[in-house]
VEXPATI-553788 format. One record per residue (C-alpha): residue in three letters; x, y, z. Coordinates in steps of 0.001 Angstrom, whole numbers. Layout:
% VEXPATI-553788
+-----+---------+---------+---------+
:  aa :      xx :      yy :      zz :
+-----+---------+---------+---------+
: ALA :       X :       Y :       Z :
...
+-----+---------+---------+---------+
***
This chain:
% VEXPATI-553788
+-----+---------+---------+---------+
:  aa :      xx :      yy :      zz :
+-----+---------+---------+---------+
: UNK :   13424 :   35659 :   -8778 :
: UNK :   12467 :   32512 :   -7034 :
: UNK :   11464 :   30884 :  -10352 :
: UNK :   14863 :   31791 :  -11838 :
: UNK :   16626 :   30289 :   -8813 :
: UNK :   14597 :   27094 :   -9145 :
: UNK :   15469 :   26812 :  -12834 :
: UNK :   19157 :   27522 :  -12073 :
: UNK :   19176 :   24893 :   -9297 :
: UNK :   17445 :   22408 :  -11585 :
: UNK :   19997 :   22999 :  -14357 :
: UNK :   22858 :   22775 :  -11857 :
: UNK :   21434 :   19467 :  -10575 :
: UNK :   21105 :   18108 :  -14133 :
: UNK :   24689 :   19172 :  -14894 :
: UNK :   25899 :   17551 :  -11665 :
: UNK :   24095 :   14290 :  -12525 :
: UNK :   25579 :   14285 :  -16041 :
: UNK :   29104 :   14849 :  -14702 :
: UNK :   28625 :   12192 :  -12019 :
: UNK :   27289 :    9678 :  -14571 :
: UNK :   30234 :   10401 :  -16870 :
: UNK :   32735 :    9874 :  -14045 :
: UNK :   31059 :    6633 :  -12968 :
: UNK :   31103 :    5366 :  -16563 :
: UNK :   34843 :    6098 :  -16787 :
: UNK :   35531 :    4449 :  -13426 :
: UNK :   33581 :    1309 :  -14281 :
: UNK :   34169 :     897 :  -18016 :
: UNK :   36743 :    3434 :  -19201 :
: UNK :   40421 :    3320 :  -20018 :
: UNK :   41364 :    3733 :  -16357 :
: UNK :   38678 :    1435 :  -14957 :
: UNK :   39297 :   -1046 :  -12171 :
: UNK :   39140 :   -3915 :  -14661 :
: UNK :   41734 :   -2308 :  -16940 :
: UNK :   43901 :   -1568 :  -13913 :
: UNK :   43819 :   -5261 :  -12938 :
: UNK :   44794 :   -6271 :  -16495 :
: UNK :   47736 :   -3876 :  -16391 :
: UNK :   48880 :   -5184 :  -13005 :
: UNK :   48779 :   -8754 :  -14345 :
: UNK :   50773 :   -7711 :  -17413 :
: UNK :   53338 :   -5925 :  -15238 :
: UNK :   53779 :   -9033 :  -13063 :
: UNK :   54238 :  -11193 :  -16176 :
: UNK :   56825 :   -8803 :  -17627 :
: UNK :   58685 :   -8639 :  -14298 :
: UNK :   58889 :  -12463 :  -14281 :
: UNK :   60198 :  -12386 :  -17865 :
: UNK :   62777 :   -9795 :  -16858 :
: UNK :   63963 :  -11976 :  -13967 :
: UNK :   64304 :  -14987 :  -16289 :
: UNK :   66197 :  -12957 :  -18879 :
: UNK :   68495 :  -11533 :  -16191 :
: UNK :   69267 :  -15028 :  -14902 :
: UNK :   69980 :  -16253 :  -18426 :
: UNK :   72180 :  -13208 :  -19003 :
: UNK :   74206 :  -14005 :  -15881 :
: UNK :   74632 :  -17607 :  -17024 :
: UNK :   75884 :  -16397 :  -20410 :
: UNK :   78300 :  -13986 :  -18717 :
: UNK :   79661 :  -16877 :  -16631 :
: UNK :   80096 :  -18979 :  -19758 :
: UNK :   81937 :  -16127 :  -21480 :
: UNK :   84277 :  -15832 :  -18489 :
: UNK :   84939 :  -19575 :  -18652 :
: UNK :   85584 :  -19435 :  -22382 :
: UNK :   88034 :  -16561 :  -21938 :
: UNK :   89903 :  -17930 :  -18930 :
: UNK :   89601 :  -21730 :  -18834 :
: UNK :   91257 :  -23716 :  -21605 :
: UNK :   89877 :  -26998 :  -20268 :
: UNK :   86342 :  -25660 :  -20631 :
: UNK :   87059 :  -24502 :  -24182 :
: UNK :   88385 :  -27978 :  -24992 :
: UNK :   85314 :  -29564 :  -23414 :
: UNK :   83008 :  -27373 :  -25533 :
: UNK :   85021 :  -28096 :  -28676 :
: UNK :   84844 :  -31833 :  -28061 :
: UNK :   81167 :  -31901 :  -27089 :
: UNK :   79653 :  -29435 :  -29530 :
: UNK :   81995 :  -29558 :  -32490 :
: UNK :   83141 :  -33178 :  -32336 :
: UNK :   86825 :  -32200 :  -32299 :
: UNK :   89372 :  -34792 :  -31192 :
: UNK :   93012 :  -34777 :  -30232 :
: UNK :   95656 :  -36180 :  -32480 :
: UNK :   95728 :  -39952 :  -32128 :
: UNK :   92167 :  -40182 :  -30787 :
: UNK :   89293 :  -41786 :  -32618 :
: UNK :   85855 :  -40196 :  -32854 :
: UNK :   82946 :  -42475 :  -31920 :
: UNK :   79459 :  -41317 :  -32834 :
: UNK :   77133 :  -42284 :  -30001 :
: UNK :   73960 :  -41418 :  -31878 :
: UNK :   72328 :  -44347 :  -33693 :
: UNK :   71876 :  -44053 :  -37470 :
+-----+---------+---------+---------+
***
């Protein structure tokens, strides 16, 4: 019996070493490794910064929509500046050189 126990212990030790080596390989080089985790954290931080920038831009656009809906002077300013519209009796002067 003692020889059988030794063989069983030896096989159990080999199995334990194989499982341990497999786990270490996954921890160091696998999909969930520390290096991959760092890459994901960096990507998350980048995407959070993008989200903040997009949210700020969204708020600015909402403010501009409110102004366009409620402020006729702002609408006139935009029409004059972006579309080159003028009032009756005014003369349009192109400030850009030819």
